[in-house]
C-alpha positions as CSV (number, residue, x, y, z in Angstrom):
1,X,-101.2,-82.3,-67.5
2,X,-103.6,-79.7,-66.2
3,X,-101.5,-76.9,-64.9
4,X,-102.9,-75.4,-61.7
5,X,-100.0,-73.2,-60.7
6,X,-96.9,-71.7,-62.3
7,X,-93.9,-69.7,-61.5
8,X,-92.5,-67.3,-64.1
9,X,-88.9,-66.6,-63.3
10,X,-88.2,-63.2,-64.7
11,X,-91.7,-61.6,-64.9
12,X,-90.3,-58.1,-65.6
13,X,-88.8,-59.2,-69.0
14,X,-90.6,-59.1,-72.3
15,X,-91.2,-62.8,-72.5
16,X,-91.8,-63.3,-68.8
17,X,-94.5,-60.5,-68.8
18,X,-96.2,-62.0,-71.8
19,X,-96.2,-65.5,-70.3
20,X,-97.5,-64.2,-67.0
21,X,-100.4,-62.4,-68.7
22,X,-101.4,-65.5,-70.7
23,X,-101.2,-67.9,-67.8
24,X,-103.3,-65.7,-65.6
25,X,-105.8,-65.3,-68.4
26,X,-106.1,-69.1,-68.4
27,X,-107.0,-69.0,-64.8
28,X,-103.7,-70.4,-63.5
29,X,-102.4,-69.3,-60.1
30,X,-99.2,-67.7,-61.4
31,X,-96.3,-66.2,-59.4
32,X,-93.6,-64.1,-60.8
33,X,-90.1,-63.3,-59.7
34,X,-88.7,-59.8,-59.8
35,X,-85.7,-57.7,-58.6
36,X,-88.0,-54.8,-57.9
37,X,-90.0,-53.9,-54.8
38,X,-92.8,-56.4,-54.3
39,X,-96.3,-55.0,-55.0
40,X,-98.4,-58.2,-55.0
41,X,-98.8,-61.3,-52.8
42,X,-97.8,-63.3,-56.0
43,X,-94.5,-61.4,-56.4
44,X,-91.4,-63.2,-55.4
45,X,-88.0,-61.5,-55.0
46,X,-85.2,-63.3,-56.9
47,X,-81.8,-62.0,-58.0
48,X,-80.3,-64.4,-60.5
49,X,-76.8,-62.9,-60.1
50,X,-76.8,-64.1,-56.5
51,X,-74.5,-67.1,-56.3
52,X,-76.4,-68.5,-53.3
53,X,-79.8,-69.3,-54.7
54,X,-80.5,-72.2,-52.4
55,X,-81.9,-69.7,-49.9
56,X,-84.5,-68.3,-52.3
57,X,-88.0,-68.7,-51.0
58,X,-89.9,-69.9,-54.1
59,X,-93.5,-71.0,-54.0
60,X,-94.5,-74.6,-54.7
61,X,-95.9,-74.8,-58.2
62,X,-96.6,-77.4,-60.9
63,X,-94.2,-75.7,-63.4
64,X,-91.5,-73.0,-63.3
65,X,-90.5,-71.2,-66.5
66,X,-87.0,-69.7,-66.5
67,X,-87.4,-66.6,-68.7
68,X,-84.7,-64.5,-67.1
69,X,-81.5,-64.2,-69.1
70,X,-78.5,-62.1,-69.8
71,X,-79.4,-61.2,-73.4
72,X,-77.6,-59.7,-76.3
73,X,-74.4,-60.6,-78.0
74,X,-72.5,-57.4,-77.1
75,X,-73.7,-57.4,-73.5
76,X,-72.6,-61.0,-72.9
77,X,-69.3,-60.4,-74.6
78,X,-68.7,-57.5,-72.3
79,X,-69.9,-59.4,-69.2
80,X,-69.0,-63.0,-69.7
81,X,-69.0,-63.9,-66.0
82,X,-72.4,-62.4,-65.4
83,X,-73.7,-64.2,-68.6
84,X,-72.5,-67.5,-67.3
85,X,-74.0,-66.9,-63.8
86,X,-77.4,-65.8,-65.1
87,X,-77.8,-68.1,-68.1
88,X,-76.1,-71.3,-66.8
89,X,-75.1,-71.4,-63.1
90,X,-78.3,-70.0,-61.6
91,X,-80.6,-72.2,-63.7
92,X,-78.6,-75.2,-62.7
93,X,-79.2,-74.5,-59.0
94,X,-82.9,-73.6,-59.5
95,X,-83.6,-76.6,-61.7
96,X,-82.1,-79.0,-59.1
97,X,-84.0,-77.4,-56.2
98,X,-87.3,-77.2,-58.1
99,X,-87.1,-80.7,-59.6
100,X,-86.7,-82.1,-56.1
101,X,-90.1,-80.7,-55.3
102,X,-91.6,-82.4,-58.3
103,X,-91.8,-79.1,-60.2
104,X,-91.4,-79.2,-64.0
105,X,-88.7,-76.8,-65.1
106,X,-89.0,-75.1,-68.5
107,X,-85.8,-73.3,-69.6
108,X,-85.9,-70.7,-72.5
109,X,-82.9,-71.0,-74.8
110,X,-81.9,-69.6,-78.2
111,X,-80.9,-70.5,-81.7
112,X,-77.5,-69.0,-80.7
113,X,-76.6,-72.4,-79.3
114,X,-75.8,-73.2,-83.0
115,X,-73.3,-71.6,-85.4
116,X,-75.8,-69.9,-87.7
117,X,-74.4,-72.0,-90.6
118,X,-77.6,-73.4,-92.1
119,X,-81.4,-72.7,-91.8
120,X,-84.0,-74.8,-89.9
121,X,-81.4,-76.7,-87.8
122,X,-82.7,-79.7,-86.0
123,X,-83.2,-79.9,-82.2
124,X,-80.9,-82.9,-81.9
125,X,-78.0,-81.3,-83.9
126,X,-74.7,-80.8,-82.3
127,X,-74.5,-77.6,-80.3
128,X,-71.7,-75.3,-81.7
129,X,-72.2,-71.8,-80.3
130,X,-69.9,-69.0,-81.6
131,X,-70.8,-66.3,-79.1
132,X,-70.4,-65.8,-75.4
133,X,-74.2,-65.6,-75.2
134,X,-74.7,-68.8,-77.2
135,X,-72.1,-70.7,-75.0
136,X,-73.8,-69.5,-71.8
137,X,-77.2,-70.7,-73.1
138,X,-75.8,-74.0,-74.2
139,X,-74.3,-74.5,-70.7
140,X,-77.7,-73.6,-69.3
141,X,-79.4,-76.2,-71.4
142,X,-77.0,-78.9,-70.3
143,X,-77.4,-78.0,-66.6
144,X,-81.2,-78.0,-66.7
145,X,-81.5,-81.2,-68.8
146,X,-79.3,-82.9,-66.1
147,X,-82.3,-83.0,-63.8
148,X,-84.0,-85.6,-66.1
149,X,-87.6,-86.1,-67.0
150,X,-88.9,-83.0,-65.3
151,X,-86.9,-80.7,-67.6
152,X,-87.9,-79.1,-70.8
153,X,-85.8,-76.8,-73.1
154,X,-87.6,-74.4,-75.4
155,X,-85.3,-72.7,-78.0
156,X,-86.6,-69.5,-79.6
157,X,-85.7,-67.2,-82.5
158,X,-86.1,-63.4,-82.4
159,X,-89.1,-62.3,-80.4
160,X,-90.7,-59.0,-81.7
161,X,-92.9,-56.7,-79.7
162,X,-94.5,-53.3,-80.5
163,X,-92.0,-51.8,-78.1
164,X,-88.9,-52.9,-79.9
165,X,-86.8,-49.7,-80.0
166,X,-85.1,-50.2,-83.4
167,X,-88.3,-50.7,-85.4
168,X,-90.2,-48.0,-83.5
169,X,-87.3,-45.7,-84.4
170,X,-87.6,-46.7,-88.1
171,X,-91.3,-45.9,-88.1
172,X,-90.8,-42.6,-86.4
173,X,-87.9,-41.5,-88.7
174,X,-89.6,-42.7,-91.9
175,X,-92.9,-40.9,-91.1
176,X,-90.9,-37.7,-90.4
177,X,-89.4,-37.9,-93.9
178,X,-86.0,-39.1,-92.8
179,X,-83.9,-42.0,-94.2
180,X,-82.9,-44.9,-92.0
181,X,-79.9,-47.2,-92.1
182,X,-80.4,-51.0,-91.8
183,X,-78.0,-53.9,-91.9
184,X,-78.1,-56.1,-95.0
185,X,-75.7,-58.7,-93.6
186,X,-77.4,-59.3,-90.3
187,X,-80.3,-61.8,-90.3
188,X,-83.1,-62.7,-87.9
189,X,-86.1,-65.0,-87.8
190,X,-89.0,-63.1,-86.2
191,X,-91.8,-64.5,-84.1
192,X,-94.3,-62.5,-82.0
193,X,-94.6,-62.4,-78.2
194,X,-98.1,-63.7,-78.5
195,X,-97.0,-66.7,-80.5
196,X,-94.3,-67.5,-78.0
197,X,-96.6,-67.2,-75.0
198,X,-99.1,-69.5,-76.6
199,X,-96.3,-72.0,-77.5
200,X,-95.1,-72.1,-73.9
201,X,-98.6,-72.7,-72.7
202,X,-99.0,-75.7,-75.1
203,X,-95.6,-77.1,-74.2
204,X,-96.2,-76.7,-70.5
205,X,-99.6,-78.5,-70.7
206,X,-98.0,-81.3,-72.7
207,X,-95.5,-81.9,-69.8
208,X,-93.0,-83.6,-72.1
209,X,-89.3,-83.6,-71.4
210,X,-86.5,-82.8,-73.8
211,X,-86.2,-80.1,-76.4
212,X,-88.8,-78.1,-78.3
213,X,-87.9,-75.4,-80.9
214,X,-90.2,-72.5,-81.7
215,X,-89.2,-70.5,-84.7
216,X,-90.4,-68.3,-87.6
217,X,-90.4,-69.8,-91.1
218,X,-87.4,-68.0,-92.6
219,X,-84.6,-65.6,-91.9
220,X,-84.7,-62.1,-93.3
221,X,-82.2,-59.2,-93.1
222,X,-82.8,-56.0,-91.1
223,X,-82.5,-54.2,-94.4
224,X,-85.4,-56.3,-95.8
225,X,-87.5,-55.7,-92.7
226,X,-86.9,-51.9,-92.9
227,X,-87.9,-51.8,-96.5
228,X,-91.1,-53.7,-95.7
229,X,-91.9,-51.2,-93.0
230,X,-91.4,-48.4,-95.4
231,X,-93.7,-50.1,-98.0
232,X,-96.4,-50.5,-95.3
233,X,-96.1,-46.8,-94.6
234,X,-96.7,-46.1,-98.2
235,X,-93.2,-44.8,-98.7
236,X,-90.5,-45.5,-101.3
237,X,-88.2,-48.2,-100.1
238,X,-85.2,-46.0,-101.3
239,X,-85.6,-44.2,-98.0
240,X,-84.0,-47.3,-96.4
241,X,-80.2,-47.2,-96.8
242,X,-78.2,-50.4,-96.8
243,X,-75.6,-50.6,-94.1
244,X,-73.2,-53.4,-93.0
245,X,-72.8,-54.7,-89.5
246,X,-69.3,-55.9,-90.3
247,X,-68.4,-52.3,-91.3
248,X,-69.7,-51.1,-87.9
249,X,-67.3,-53.2,-85.9
250,X,-69.6,-56.0,-85.0
251,X,-67.6,-59.2,-84.7
252,X,-68.2,-61.7,-87.5
253,X,-69.4,-64.4,-85.1
254,X,-72.2,-62.0,-84.0
255,X,-73.5,-61.5,-87.5
256,X,-75.8,-64.6,-88.1
257,X,-76.8,-65.7,-91.6
258,X,-79.3,-68.3,-90.4
259,X,-81.1,-68.4,-87.1
260,X,-84.2,-70.4,-88.0
261,X,-85.0,-73.7,-86.3
262,X,-86.7,-76.9,-87.2
263,X,-90.0,-77.0,-85.4
264,X,-91.2,-80.5,-86.2
265,X,-91.8,-81.5,-82.6
266,X,-93.8,-78.4,-81.7
267,X,-95.8,-78.6,-85.0
268,X,-96.5,-82.3,-84.3
269,X,-97.8,-81.4,-80.8
270,X,-99.9,-78.4,-81.8
271,X,-100.4,-78.3,-85.5
272,X,-98.9,-74.8,-85.6
273,X,-96.6,-74.0,-88.5
274,X,-93.9,-71.4,-88.3
275,X,-95.2,-67.9,-89.3
276,X,-93.8,-66.1,-92.3
277,X,-91.4,-63.2,-91.4
278,X,-93.3,-60.4,-93.1
279,X,-96.6,-61.6,-91.7
280,X,-95.0,-61.3,-88.2
281,X,-93.9,-57.8,-88.9
282,X,-97.4,-56.9,-90.1
283,X,-99.1,-58.4,-87.1
284,X,-96.7,-56.8,-84.5
285,X,-96.3,-53.3,-86.1
286,X,-99.5,-53.0,-88.1
287,X,-101.3,-51.1,-85.3
288,X,-98.4,-48.6,-85.0
289,X,-98.4,-48.1,-88.7
290,X,-102.2,-47.6,-88.7
291,X,-101.8,-44.9,-86.1
292,X,-99.4,-43.1,-88.4
293,X,-102.1,-43.0,-91.1
294,X,-104.8,-42.0,-88.6
295,X,-102.6,-39.0,-87.4
296,X,-102.2,-37.7,-91.0
């Protein structure tokens, strides 16, 4: 497939913005949906919490990538109805309407559709979400796949950006001589925004139905990540204090041990292998750390 036009549903989000930039850099006529005031002829207003999306005036494009989501375990637990509407009900309506036009629909999902019980879980394994967020994304997958051969699901692990508040806070505190707390029982499998945007481009161009999984190579704890950041800052890792998510009242089902995914299909398509977690941290936060040294 040679994509000539694309619609990014949720261009204001982290992933949506990254995808929009890459597709436009590729010369693709790319529209983006937003809830904000429109500032460009390629901006389209769309409110995913609106239960009547059949009236939405979406442009005709070759592909539509649904990046909008109600994210976060705690947020979805506190807002289960909204999570279901944004992550499952709205994508069902959009996928049906768009597929009738011949538009390929790409729906972004998460490793949270599984139970975090083992690493590198396969794409065809039984879905067994433990969290409200995971259940809403599993329902979204089902509703989008129901449109048939014009539907593609892309499951992701944790996407890191230089703006991630937690890690920026670590860097700021450590450079100021302070200690930081980090959870040793909470795991994640990092990938960069650039890696994800590139993956979505490759998957979109392939125009294949079904499920792709894009993941880092391994899970690490936030404690390990914080110690690595301290080391890169040239500091003693003893400045990072071990903390427990369970002791902070986070429900057990929201404390994953394994979030990594098997990426065999994506690797077969592109030749890309999952990146190592500390390499991802270095790639994403290396410039910020370099700025710390430059300021000294």
